[in-house]
NUBA-365827 format. One record per residue (C-alpha): x, y, z; residue in one letter. Coordinates in steps of 0.001 Angstrom, whole numbers, plus 500000, padded with zeros to 6 digits. Example, Ala and Ser with C-alpha at 12.3 -4.5 7.8 and 13.67 -1.06 7.14 Angstrom:
SITE      px      py      pz  r
SITE  512300  495500  507800  A
SITE  513670  498940  507140  S
//
This chain:
SITE      px      py      pz  r
SITE  419449  625864  283755  X
SITE  420952  624725  280462  X
SITE  424159  623576  282141  X
SITE  422328  621575  284804  X
SITE  420110  619978  282158  X
SITE  423121  619033  280055  X
SITE  424858  617454  283033  X
SITE  421752  615476  283963  X
SITE  421432  614233  280383  X
SITE  425113  613291  280232  X
SITE  425157  611336  283497  X
SITE  421818  609708  282575  X
SITE  422676  608807  278992  X
SITE  423011  605053  279480  X
SITE  420066  604576  281861  X
SITE  417755  606881  279896  X
SITE  418629  605127  276640  X
SITE  417870  601758  278228  X
SITE  414530  603061  279509  X
SITE  413551  604500  276119  X
SITE  414490  601273  274331  X
SITE  412078  599421  276579  X
SITE  409314  602001  276100  X
SITE  409710  602184  272331  X
SITE  409819  598415  271954  X
SITE  406484  598206  273789  X
SITE  405072  600966  271617  X
SITE  406191  599283  268385  X
SITE  404514  596022  269396  X
SITE  401220  597886  269439  X
SITE  398211  597424  271730  X
SITE  398664  594303  273832  X
SITE  394942  593534  273934  X
SITE  395022  592298  270344  X
SITE  397631  589676  271212  X
SITE  395864  588196  274223  X
SITE  394708  584602  273914  X
SITE  390948  584156  273781  X
SITE  390670  582935  277377  X
SITE  392747  585859  278613  X
SITE  390675  588369  276689  X
SITE  387377  586822  277777  X
SITE  388397  587276  281403  X
SITE  389165  590910  280642  X
SITE  385652  591781  279442  X
SITE  383482  589234  281267  X
SITE  381865  591855  283503  X
SITE  381387  594471  280772  X
SITE  378048  595547  279338  X
SITE  377094  593922  276002  X
SITE  378082  596936  273894  X
SITE  381404  597235  275708  X
SITE  382067  593533  275207  X
SITE  381695  593964  271491  X
SITE  384173  596837  271491  X
SITE  386672  595000  273681  X
SITE  386606  591952  271418  X
SITE  388252  594022  268702  X
SITE  390982  596647  268540  X
SITE  389186  599443  266706  X
SITE  388548  601443  269877  X
SITE  391228  602260  272446  X
SITE  390583  600943  275940  X
SITE  391529  603444  278629  X
SITE  392542  602267  282103  X
SITE  391237  604215  285086  X
SITE  393506  603845  288122  X
SITE  391962  605510  291141  X
SITE  392981  606416  294679  X
SITE  389365  606927  295765  X
SITE  388351  606494  299358  X
SITE  385716  608442  301251  X
SITE  387657  608993  304469  X
SITE  390161  611423  302956  X
SITE  388856  614777  301806  X
SITE  391220  615022  298837  X
SITE  390183  611686  297368  X
SITE  386493  611586  298237  X
SITE  385529  613549  295066  X
SITE  386783  610647  292951  X
SITE  383709  608620  293945  X
SITE  381827  610039  290949  X
SITE  384666  610059  288436  X
SITE  384567  606578  286825  X
SITE  381110  606895  285216  X
SITE  381906  610463  284123  X
SITE  385216  609392  282628  X
SITE  383719  606341  280939  X
SITE  381014  608463  279325  X
SITE  383535  611043  278103  X
SITE  385867  608355  276738  X
SITE  382951  606723  274915  X
SITE  381939  610051  273360  X
SITE  385545  610564  272228  X
SITE  385635  607204  270450  X
SITE  387048  604865  273072  X
SITE  386060  602648  275941  X
SITE  387251  602686  279557  X
SITE  387534  600272  282464  X
SITE  388487  600828  286093  X
SITE  391739  598876  286054  X
SITE  392413  599038  289761  X
SITE  392702  601069  292912  X
SITE  395687  602204  294924  X
SITE  395887  602981  298647  X
SITE  395840  606595  299778  X
SITE  396896  607460  303289  X
SITE  396940  610876  304923  X
SITE  399927  612264  306768  X
SITE  397587  614718  308459  X
SITE  395804  611852  310214  X
SITE  398907  609810  311028  X
SITE  401071  612690  312353  X
SITE  402839  611538  315476  X
SITE  401239  608080  315277  X
SITE  402737  604705  314392  X
SITE  400967  604780  311042  X
SITE  403185  607666  309933  X
SITE  406040  605176  309790  X
SITE  404360  603611  306745  X
SITE  403756  606891  304956  X
SITE  406846  607153  302792  X
SITE  406785  603439  301998  X
SITE  403208  603849  300787  X
SITE  404564  605692  297734  X
SITE  406275  602569  296468  X
SITE  403281  600395  297401  X
SITE  401135  602739  295281  X
SITE  403597  602446  292397  X
SITE  403395  598660  292602  X
SITE  399603  598788  292880  X
SITE  399422  600933  289747  X
SITE  401724  598477  288016  X
SITE  399419  595598  288957  X
SITE  396397  597519  287645  X
SITE  398052  598076  284270  X
SITE  399699  594640  284057  X
SITE  396653  592987  282489  X
SITE  397670  594495  279132  X
SITE  394114  595343  278251  X
SITE  394831  599029  277786  X
SITE  395844  601594  275193  X
SITE  396013  604593  277531  X
SITE  395541  605503  281171  X
SITE  393844  608037  283428  X
SITE  395512  608324  286840  X
SITE  393355  609687  289674  X
SITE  395309  610978  292645  X
SITE  396128  614128  294570  X
SITE  398048  613863  297813  X
SITE  401494  613381  299212  X
SITE  402722  609907  298199  X
SITE  399818  609082  295908  X
SITE  400749  611161  292870  X
SITE  404478  610298  292958  X
SITE  403553  606628  293374  X
SITE  401067  606739  290495  X
SITE  403644  608452  288302  X
SITE  406400  605938  289122  X
SITE  403955  603128  288342  X
SITE  402814  604768  285100  X
SITE  406426  605198  283969  X
SITE  406779  601414  284028  X
SITE  404185  601515  281244  X
SITE  405827  604493  279578  X
SITE  404495  603625  276132  X
SITE  400914  604371  277175  X
SITE  399437  607842  276622  X
SITE  398566  608880  280171  X
SITE  396780  611867  281696  X
SITE  396634  612684  285399  X
SITE  393235  613849  286644  X
SITE  393142  616173  289688  X
SITE  390194  616678  292038  X
SITE  391004  620190  293287  X
SITE  391385  621883  296668  X
SITE  388614  622463  299179  X
SITE  387241  625976  299504  X
SITE  389140  628245  301876  X
SITE  388324  627861  305563  X
SITE  389944  629236  308697  X
SITE  392996  631237  307602  X
SITE  396201  629258  307990  X
SITE  397826  631934  310144  X
SITE  394978  631688  312659  X
SITE  395173  627889  312671  X
SITE  398925  628000  313323  X
SITE  398362  630495  316151  X
SITE  395868  628191  317868  X
SITE  398264  625250  317485  X
SITE  401005  627228  319173  X
SITE  398644  628354  321947  X
SITE  397737  624713  322526  X
SITE  401433  623786  322725  X
SITE  401839  626459  325419  X
SITE  398785  625221  327332  X
SITE  396864  628459  326737  X
SITE  393905  626746  325031  X
SITE  392469  623262  325420  X
SITE  391741  620406  323065  X
SITE  388220  621650  322313  X
SITE  389527  624971  320993  X
SITE  392243  623211  319013  X
SITE  389802  620773  317415  X
SITE  387412  623611  316538  X
SITE  390218  625457  314742  X
SITE  391364  622343  312876  X
SITE  387799  621478  311819  X
SITE  387249  625028  310548  X
SITE  390409  624743  308479  X
SITE  389885  621208  307105  X
SITE  386172  621485  306554  X
SITE  385021  619922  303285  X
SITE  385966  617636  300439  X
SITE  389028  618567  298425  X
SITE  392727  618941  299105  X
SITE  393950  620849  302160  X
SITE  394524  624418  301020  X
SITE  398024  625059  302358  X
SITE  400958  624627  299989  X
SITE  402294  621309  301191  X
SITE  403171  618196  299254  X
SITE  399652  617553  297941  X
SITE  399332  620912  296225  X
SITE  402991  620856  295185  X
SITE  402109  617587  293413  X
SITE  399352  619312  291492  X
SITE  401561  622185  290368  X
SITE  404313  619788  289289  X
SITE  401949  617564  287300  X
SITE  400804  620614  285365  X
SITE  404334  621889  284707  X
SITE  405376  618364  283678  X
SITE  402597  618558  281082  X
SITE  400623  615652  282564  X
SITE  397527  617629  283644  X
SITE  395371  619706  281356  X
SITE  396344  623396  281582  X
SITE  394743  625322  284424  X
SITE  393128  622242  285950  X
SITE  395080  621771  289178  X
SITE  393360  624204  291545  X
SITE  389711  624210  290475  X
SITE  387508  623339  293488  X
SITE  385579  620020  293485  X
SITE  382099  621594  293410  X
SITE  382877  624107  290660  X
SITE  381095  623153  287367  X
SITE  384443  623721  285642  X
SITE  385847  620769  287602  X
SITE  383464  618338  285895  X
SITE  384169  619882  282498  X
SITE  387931  619493  282998  X
SITE  387483  615875  284094  X
SITE  385575  615134  280899  X
SITE  388178  616989  278854  X
SITE  390970  614891  280394  X
SITE  389167  611709  279352  X
SITE  388640  613019  275832  X
SITE  392287  614070  275597  X
SITE  393763  610695  276549  X
SITE  391362  608974  274157  X
SITE  392367  611152  271219  X
SITE  396035  610710  272150  X
SITE  395585  606928  272096  X
SITE  393771  607036  268738  X
SITE  396399  609310  267208  X
SITE  399385  607389  268571  X
SITE  400652  610344  270634  X
SITE  403824  609887  272693  X
SITE  403491  607879  275879  X
SITE  404234  609232  279319  X
SITE  407791  607896  279207  X
SITE  408600  610201  276291  X
SITE  407036  613227  278017  X
SITE  408929  612833  281307  X
SITE  412421  613533  279976  X
SITE  415417  615470  281338  X
SITE  414000  618850  280338  X
SITE  410626  618107  281912  X
SITE  412288  616997  285152  X
SITE  414307  620225  285272  X
SITE  411118  622211  284609  X
SITE  409422  620494  287541  X
SITE  412380  621226  289816  X
SITE  412395  624889  288809  X
SITE  408643  625246  289363  X
SITE  409018  623667  292808  X
SITE  411759  626149  293719  X
SITE  409992  629194  292282  X
SITE  406767  628414  294136  X
SITE  408357  627529  297490  X
SITE  407079  623969  297258  X
SITE  407415  620886  299399  X
SITE  410756  619543  300589  X
SITE  409286  616059  300110  X
SITE  409968  616473  296420  X
SITE  413694  616324  297042  X
SITE  412787  612662  297595  X
SITE  409908  612217  295145  X
SITE  411316  614008  292101  X
SITE  414548  612050  292465  X
SITE  412600  608771  292617  X
SITE  410333  609781  289702  X
SITE  413316  610747  287569  X
SITE  415078  607456  288311  X
SITE  411941  605570  287231  X
SITE  412379  607245  283820  X
SITE  416092  606475  283677  X
SITE  417114  610005  284721  X
SITE  419705  610697  287428  X
SITE  418552  613825  289295  X
SITE  420649  614768  292340  X
SITE  420385  617126  295289  X
SITE  423304  619031  293783  X
SITE  421050  619808  290811  X
SITE  418401  621196  293181  X
SITE  421040  623306  294936  X
SITE  422488  624752  291756  X
SITE  419112  625547  290225  X
SITE  418044  627189  293481  X
SITE  420797  629781  293101  X
SITE  419246  631128  289877  X
SITE  415533  630490  290367  X
SITE  413779  633307  292266  X
SITE  410963  632797  294760  X
SITE  407783  634020  293045  X
SITE  404977  632843  295342  X
SITE  403985  633365  298955  X
SITE  401576  630577  299880  X
SITE  401189  629249  303416  X
SITE  403463  628246  305152  X
SITE  405608  630720  303180  X
SITE  402914  633404  303417  X
SITE  399358  633934  304594  X
SITE  397540  633048  301342  X
SITE  396285  629578  300429  X
SITE  396264  627848  297044  X
SITE  392816  629239  296182  X
SITE  394229  632733  296562  X
SITE  397284  631751  294501  X
SITE  395020  630388  291749  X
SITE  392914  633558  291746  X
SITE  396032  635741  291572  X
SITE  397090  634110  288304  X
SITE  398176  630685  289463  X
SITE  400170  628238  287406  X
SITE  399392  629956  284100  X
SITE  401062  633177  285208  X
SITE  403917  631307  286923  X
SITE  404694  629372  283732  X
SITE  404452  632560  281642  X
SITE  406899  634581  283716  X
SITE  409382  631692  284015  X
SITE  409208  630978  280270  X
SITE  409607  634647  279390  X
SITE  412689  634826  281615  X
SITE  414218  631744  279988  X
SITE  413898  629732  283206  X
SITE  411860  626848  281805  X
SITE  412405  624584  278812  X
SITE  409672  625417  276324  X
SITE  410541  622630  273865  X
SITE  408978  619749  275781  X
SITE  406172  617317  275061  X
SITE  402900  617508  276975  X
SITE  399611  615623  276953  X
SITE  398127  618527  274984  X
SITE  400861  618539  272352  X
SITE  404397  619897  271944  X
SITE  405486  623041  273787  X
SITE  405079  624227  277373  X
SITE  403695  627572  276156  X
SITE  400358  625722  275943  X
SITE  400278  625951  279752  X
SITE  400225  629742  279764  X
SITE  396483  629308  279931  X
SITE  393444  629504  282173  X
SITE  390505  627127  281924  X
SITE  386991  628486  281441  X
SITE  383488  627172  280719  X
SITE  382117  627833  277258  X
SITE  378463  628485  276450  X
SITE  377766  624747  276274  X
SITE  379364  624030  279653  X
SITE  382500  622462  278193  X
SITE  386066  623389  279113  X
SITE  387856  625920  276977  X
SITE  391072  627859  277448  X
SITE  392111  631494  277324  X
SITE  395593  632939  277582  X
SITE  396732  633495  281151  X
SITE  397031  637032  282458  X
SITE  400321  638794  281862  X
SITE  400313  640316  285358  X
SITE  399575  639090  288866  X
SITE  396252  640042  290406  X
SITE  397854  640074  293876  X
SITE  401537  640886  294163  X
SITE  401526  639880  297840  X
SITE  400940  636307  296646  X
SITE  402433  635979  293162  X
SITE  405093  638024  291385  X
SITE  406978  638112  288079  X
SITE  410605  637042  287755  X
SITE  411662  640692  287506  X
SITE  410313  641466  290997  X
SITE  410618  638310  293103  X
SITE  410048  637850  296810  X
SITE  413597  636519  297080  X
SITE  416440  636009  294611  X
SITE  416543  632254  295175  X
SITE  413987  629493  295588  X
SITE  414439  629038  299315  X
SITE  415291  625331  299093  X
SITE  418925  624708  299883  X
SITE  421283  621828  300454  X
SITE  423606  621523  303443  X
SITE  426885  619621  303587  X
SITE  429464  619087  306281  X
SITE  430653  616804  309018  X
SITE  427136  615624  309826  X
SITE  426352  614580  306261  X
SITE  424098  615836  303505  X
SITE  420724  617494  304258  X
SITE  417931  619676  302883  X
SITE  416642  622936  304369  X
SITE  413715  625101  303296  X
SITE  414254  628741  304281  X
SITE  411495  630538  302384  X
SITE  409389  630746  305568  X
SITE  412347  631284  307926  X
SITE  413194  634871  308895  X
SITE  416655  636006  307841  X
SITE  417875  636293  311437  X
SITE  417031  632636  312128  X
SITE  418688  631060  309107  X
SITE  421996  630383  310860  X
SITE  422204  628839  314332  X
SITE  425268  627706  316251  X
SITE  424313  626092  319545  X
SITE  424806  622985  321708  X
SITE  423030  619782  320678  X
SITE  420111  618331  322593  X
SITE  419884  614749  321358  X
SITE  416670  612712  321152  X
SITE  415919  609332  319589  X
SITE  412137  609792  319568  X
SITE  409960  612860  319028  X
SITE  407896  611901  322090  X
SITE  411013  612382  324235  X
SITE  411517  615866  322799  X
SITE  407907  616831  323457  X
SITE  408123  615488  327013  X
SITE  411230  617609  327637  X
SITE  409431  620647  326250  X
SITE  406369  620065  328422  X
SITE  408565  619652  331508  X
SITE  410303  622991  330827  X
SITE  413671  621256  330328  X
SITE  414276  623194  327109  X
SITE  413419  626655  328453  X
SITE  415887  629531  328528  X
SITE  418607  627977  326396  X
SITE  419795  628046  322815  X
SITE  420074  624568  321299  X
SITE  419915  622462  318167  X
SITE  417468  619602  318584  X
SITE  419068  616501  317096  X
SITE  416339  613955  316367  X
SITE  417882  610800  314980  X
SITE  416877  607250  314044  X
SITE  414054  608724  311970  X
SITE  415444  607763  308536  X
SITE  413846  605363  306058  X
SITE  415779  602305  307279  X
SITE  414980  603054  310940  X
SITE  411387  604267  311230  X
SITE  410323  604744  307615  X
SITE  411218  608464  307675  X
SITE  408097  609898  309338  X
SITE  407120  613553  309176  X
SITE  407806  615361  312429  X
SITE  405307  618235  312451  X
SITE  404493  617696  316110  X
SITE  407811  619428  316837  X
SITE  406989  622632  314964  X
SITE  404641  624322  317481  X
SITE  406966  623585  320413  X
SITE  410064  624841  318614  X
SITE  408077  627871  317457  X
SITE  407174  628714  321038  X
SITE  410826  628612  322111  X
SITE  411956  630690  319140  X
SITE  409269  633297  319866  X
SITE  410589  633538  323422  X
SITE  413936  634649  322059  X
SITE  415809  631351  322156  X
SITE  417909  630411  319151  X
SITE  416744  626955  318124  X
SITE  417025  624651  315130  X
SITE  416303  621049  314195  X
SITE  418633  618484  312627  X
SITE  417075  615135  311700  X
SITE  417242  612199  309329  X
SITE  413438  612329  309276  X
SITE  411084  614579  307299  X
SITE  409173  617832  307836  X
SITE  407574  618029  304348  X
SITE  405940  620900  302537  X
SITE  404538  622400  305706  X
SITE  408026  623173  307015  X
SITE  407664  626524  308718  X
SITE  409550  629248  310527  X
SITE  412090  627043  312344  X
SITE  415398  626300  310602  X
SITE  415262  622543  310022  X
SITE  417990  620453  308389  X
SITE  416047  617395  307274  X
SITE  416499  614198  305229  X
SITE  420021  613962  306675  X
SITE  421982  611201  304987  X
SITE  423664  608887  305787  X
SITE  421061  608216  308432  X
SITE  421870  607280  312017  X
SITE  420531  603730  311713  X
SITE  423048  603009  308949  X
SITE  426051  604305  310866  X
SITE  425777  607976  309892  X
SITE  427577  610616  312006  X
SITE  424310  611569  313705  X
SITE  424554  608352  315736  X
SITE  427695  609675  317464  X
SITE  426442  613159  318364  X
SITE  426111  613774  322108  X
SITE  424352  616342  324253  X
SITE  426395  619531  324403  X
SITE  428259  619064  321101  X
SITE  428352  622362  319221  X
SITE  426282  622163  316034  X
SITE  426732  624711  313235  X
SITE  423766  625120  310878  X
SITE  424350  627863  308307  X
SITE  421868  627886  305435  X
SITE  423579  630803  303681  X
SITE  426929  629016  303578  X
SITE  425285  625643  302978  X
SITE  427049  624079  305978  X
SITE  426041  621562  308626  X
SITE  429010  620899  310883  X
SITE  429897  619670  314338  X
SITE  432343  621575  316527  X
SITE  434043  618433  317854  X
SITE  437648  617400  317309  X
SITE  437745  614996  314365  X
SITE  439925  612410  316050  X
SITE  437752  612396  319154  X
SITE  434591  612093  317066  X
SITE  436034  609192  315061  X
SITE  436775  607316  318291  X
SITE  433210  607567  319534  X
SITE  430836  604633  319464  X
SITE  427253  605177  318289  X
SITE  424737  605880  321024  X
SITE  420981  605477  321071  X
SITE  419373  603017  318719  X
SITE  416805  602466  316035  X
SITE  413686  600466  316981  X
SITE  414301  596758  317448  X
SITE  412334  594259  315390  X
SITE  410048  593371  318288  X
SITE  409065  597046  318475  X
SITE  408182  597010  314786  X
SITE  404752  595526  315251  X
SITE  401235  596862  315228  X
SITE  399577  599282  312798  X
SITE  400837  597104  309955  X
SITE  404482  597971  310530  X
SITE  405604  594352  310719  X
SITE  404510  593927  307095  X
SITE  407181  596343  305905  X
SITE  410325  594572  307126  X
SITE  411471  593967  303540  X
SITE  411105  597679  302774  X
SITE  413201  598716  305764  X
SITE  415860  596210  304774  X
SITE  416156  597398  301171  X
SITE  415219  601087  301094  X
SITE  417758  603393  299482  X
SITE  419248  606640  300737  X
SITE  417207  609813  301002  X
SITE  419302  611569  298361  X
SITE  418552  608685  295979  X
SITE  414801  609003  296488  X
SITE  414428  606742  299547  X
SITE  413000  604082  297261  X
SITE  412881  600305  297467  X
SITE  413163  600131  293690  X
SITE  416600  599841  292080  X
SITE  417462  602575  289616  X
SITE  417485  601402  286023  X
SITE  420833  599738  285409  X
SITE  421384  598805  289078  X
SITE  420404  595477  290582  X
SITE  419818  596826  294097  X
SITE  419285  600231  295691  X
SITE  422627  601970  296130  X
SITE  423098  601912  299877  X
SITE  425797  600592  302146  X
SITE  424258  599071  305273  X
SITE  426367  599551  308365  X
SITE  424820  598508  311706  X
SITE  424601  601380  314167  X
//
């Protein structure tokens, strides 16, 4: 851990120093509101109540920005409907004033799976970052409260907030929904539907029983990985990530977050740019690995780090994974959901056991003060209904869900990197049985997931071992959609005794399951990557233990091949808003550089060589 951190700091020295100079210069200039011209300032408080106008005229009280991802279609973000008045009241009681600075979009991968809208999902992260930047650009603010939960929303909010790194900033979670239909039962019904054993009515009933109320989905995908990472980064209040929306403690923690950012602004506490440093980024990576978290964070953490001037690489993930044990079994890596994980000891116990084993940096800054040991804590209600904290348990309440470092589920974090003749990819093996972690089989090549599913339905994939090669799914081709529609079908074939695997330049995210899947492959097919020259019948070697992804084709023959298949043409990029994102597709960077449209600090353009397929 120390060696990886030192290498990150060394390779990031110039870009991090440039970022900190910018942040500290903004901090030294002091609150921008006091320097606004009268007309500018008058516009900033025109709609405020009389008492608020008086406060905003001066600089004696800090003004806290509320940036929200509220909408009432998505269960995870619906609870935020009531947050602004609660936050404003708590800020006022703490000696400040607050304004809703702006909103950011929040889309749901669960709704857009397999649909054209999914092709905008990854790009939405950078749209959210820009939206947060617009909200804060009015320079009316001395601190910020960021309201977001799910997949691209939290990374986007964090990237946006880091552009205002001088501001004290606290992230405010909304919590997961109560547990519904067990995830194992839901997955079973999905697989039965894929086999034609149950109909759409039965499938919809199972899905509705699983996703049944307001709050985050309860499996351990990207949304809940976000929440864990925000806490380990020190940007949430301790113990606040997995408290359900209708629990009275949720409201108390929301008020406490508002009070905390207000006191931090009054006291001149470090801004978010100082908190998110090399050590904090390594801590987040380790927590992701130890908990079996989302593969999407091999994109998001890289992009977040780059926004803070830090160069985090997939090699860093791979090296840390060799020493970080798997300590949690949460669906899809087990049968429990995040509510069960929280009840078993949750983040407080996870941080304790990792700190005690020397696997986290303790000497970091957090929104609650210096030192990560502050997060070895559980939130409680006191006699007055306010949030208070007690020390987290020193043992797990359920060792089938959460374990100490000394007795892990596996010796490594289950997230591995693959290299070889096909490029550079990510694989998550924590939910993959040992006997399925290496597959050598002929390629079956598809350029669209609908073609794969049609072949499955027609029985064309029955009775054979194969590696499904799904290409032209990268960020420059189709926006790097998630490909969960493939999981039930591949699961059926694997359960029948076939040896199957997936290789793709697309995504599978935190819900990656029991099928070995080499994802995020870079360079992608649309930019001339080797995947564009793979043909049906080519022998593909996927070996997660050896970290290899190779093609059993003579090198000279392979080099002579012309690319086959194609990415969507421009005329096909229309409808569902996709035509609006042409500039993103033209400028997006590589997956291993965060798949971002933003240049890293110190670079004028994203580092990507564009070669037509």
